[in-house]
N, C-alpha and C positions, 0 to 999 in steps of 0.2 A: 425721798428726794436724793440723799446722798448715794443710796444704792444705785438708782437710776443714773446718775451721774457717772457712777464707776463702771456702769456696763457701757455707756457711750464712749468713755475713755479707752476701752481696750482696743478697738480698731480692727477687730475680727468679723468676719462675715458667717460665723456658724449660726446654726438654726437652733441651737439649744434653749435658747430664751423665747422662741416664738410660741406662740399658742397654736397648739395641734388639733383643735376641734375642727370639725368638719364644715366647710364653708356651705354645704348643700344641706344642713342639718334642718334648717326651717324653712327649705324652698318648696315653692308652691308645685302642684303635679302639672305635668305638660298634658295641655289638652289637644285631643284629635284637630281642632281648627287651627291650632298653631303650627302644627306640622304641615298642614295643607297650605297655610300662608307661607311658611318658609320654602316648600317645594315650589309653589307656583310663583313666588318671587324669583327664584333661581332659574325657572323655565323662561319667565319673562325677560330677565337679565340676558340671558344666552340667546333668546330670539332677537333682542335689540341689538346685541353685539354682532350677531350675523348681519343683520340689515345694515348697521352702520358700517361693517368692513365691507359689505358690496358697494355702498354708496360713496366711501371715501375714495377708491381708486378712481371711479367715474368722474367725481368732481375735480380731481387733479388734472385729468386730461381734457377737460372742456375749457 
């Protein structure tokens, strides 16, 4: 506990005391269906963005 308090009192932002183990060490494998979901979500977002941009100017002028 005293060592932990000592580290906090130094006031530095160095990464020397940080845990360097990989955050992806125990990650699940990426499934092909997940790739398709991400791609089609981006396609749908782009489509609706274009539709929205076409409708917004026409609603301002009416």
